[in-house]
Wavefront OBJ file of the C-alpha trace (Angstrom):
o trace
v 282.631 62.526 52.866
v 284.016 64.470 50.066
v 286.950 66.137 52.552
v 287.584 62.593 54.701
v 288.218 61.263 51.671
v 290.717 64.055 49.604
v 292.148 64.240 53.104
v 293.202 60.618 53.313
v 294.478 61.072 49.766
v 296.486 63.959 50.317
v 298.185 61.113 52.786
v 299.314 59.571 50.004
v 300.094 63.345 47.346
v 296.883 62.541 45.933
v 294.402 65.408 45.653
v 291.319 62.895 44.451
v 288.788 61.980 46.405
v 288.548 58.453 44.057
v 292.246 57.957 45.322
v 291.547 58.726 48.539
v 288.914 56.059 48.731
v 290.826 53.750 47.605
v 293.676 54.314 49.632
v 291.218 53.776 52.211
v 289.970 50.522 51.487
v 293.033 49.644 51.007
v 293.929 50.562 54.276
v 291.058 48.857 56.096
v 291.204 45.511 53.651
v 295.401 45.135 54.488
v 294.483 46.267 58.295
v 291.586 43.273 58.407
v 294.342 40.660 56.703
v 296.966 41.321 59.209
v 294.390 40.525 62.083
v 294.767 44.098 63.615
v 291.384 46.316 62.226
v 292.388 48.635 64.400
v 294.871 50.332 62.573
v 292.684 51.014 59.811
v 290.150 52.358 62.183
v 292.993 53.965 63.563
v 293.617 55.610 60.686
v 290.269 56.870 59.395
v 290.153 58.113 62.948
v 293.094 60.317 62.404
v 291.745 61.975 59.491
v 288.516 62.482 60.911
v 290.034 64.308 63.766
v 292.466 66.346 61.562
v 288.806 68.266 59.840
v 287.911 68.441 62.991
v 290.678 69.801 64.055
v 291.454 72.723 61.510
v 287.279 73.119 61.094
v 287.529 74.394 64.415
v 290.212 76.820 64.292
v 289.210 77.743 60.932
v 291.697 77.337 58.835
v 291.817 77.667 55.256
v 288.931 75.362 53.638
v 290.869 75.684 50.440
v 293.731 74.639 51.078
l 1 2 3 4 5 6 7 8 9 10 11 12 13 14 15 16 17 18 19 20 21 22 23 24 25 26 27 28 29 30 31 32 33 34 35 36 37 38 39 40 41 42 43 44 45 46 47 48 49 50 51 52 53 54 55 56 57 58 59 60 61 62 63
């Protein structure tokens, strides 16, 4: 969970799991209010798939 939150925070140029959580909640809530919850879920899926790809390619874990 920490990796996902940090990755989501990095999208907004913040390397902090708390800011990542705030941005994730904001995107999910905003997309739900706009009547397009698939946008928020797609954003979460993109962050997860990017981390899976980085893990499979054995990229630098510290970066």
